C-alpha positions in Angstrom: 136.7 104.3 -43.9 137.7 106.4 -46.9 140.2 108.4 -44.7 141.7 105.1 -43.4 142.1 103.7 -46.9 143.7 106.9 -48.1 146.1 107.0 -45.2 147.0 103.3 -45.7 147.6 103.9 -49.4 149.8 106.9 -48.8 151.9 105.1 -46.2 152.4 102.1 -48.6 153.2 104.4 -51.5 155.9 106.2 -49.5 157.9 103.1 -48.7 161.3 103.1 -50.3 162.1 100.8 -53.2 164.4 98.7 -51.0 161.4 97.2 -49.2 160.0 95.9 -52.4 163.3 94.9 -54.0 164.6 93.3 -50.9 161.8 90.8 -51.0 162.0 90.4 -54.8 165.4 88.9 -54.9 167.3 86.8 -52.3 170.6 88.1 -50.9 172.5 85.6 -53.1 170.6 86.7 -56.2 171.5 90.3 -55.5 175.1 89.3 -55.0 175.2 87.5 -58.3 173.4 90.4 -60.1 176.1 92.7 -58.8 178.7 90.4 -60.3 176.8 90.4 -63.6 176.9 94.2 -63.6 180.6 94.0 -63.1 180.7 92.1 -66.4 182.0 88.9 -64.9 181.3 85.7 -66.7 179.2 82.9 -65.2 182.4 80.8 -64.7 184.1 83.7 -62.9 181.2 84.1 -60.6 181.0 80.4 -59.9 184.7 80.3 -58.9 184.4 83.3 -56.7 181.3 82.0 -54.9 182.6 78.4 -54.6 179.6 77.0 -56.5 179.1 75.1 -59.8 178.5 76.8 -63.1 175.2 75.1 -63.2 174.2 76.7 -59.9 175.0 80.2 -61.3 173.0 79.5 -64.4 170.0 78.4 -62.2 170.4 81.6 -60.1 170.5 83.7 -63.3 167.4 82.0 -64.6 165.5 82.8 -61.4 166.8 86.4 -61.4 165.6 86.9 -65.0 162.2 85.4 -64.2 161.7 87.6 -61.1 162.7 90.7 -63.0 160.7 89.8 -66.0 163.7 90.0 -68.4 165.3 87.7 -71.0 169.1 88.2 -70.5 171.8 89.6 -68.3 171.8 93.0 -70.0 168.1 93.5 -69.4 168.5 92.2 -65.8 171.2 94.8 -65.1 169.1 97.6 -66.6 166.0 96.6 -64.7 167.8 96.2 -61.4 169.2 99.7 -61.8 165.7 101.0 -62.5 164.4 99.3 -59.3 167.4 100.5 -57.2 168.6 97.0 -56.5 172.1 97.9 -57.8 173.8 101.1 -58.7 
């Protein structure tokens, strides 16, 4: 049993960050996060994605919550740490 637990733990620990981060944020949230990293305003992102400003703000709020941060600057830094964006 100990060997099996050890093997399972090793296999899980070796998985790339993409597996974790891919399930952490939706594709749309990653898309918006990339736009934030490019220093685009919420209004610019809304226009480009054909959604309302309110929708972008809701996405931002969810992104911040999921990453455990308070603002876009912290979100960008955290996303880079996790390998979500470059």
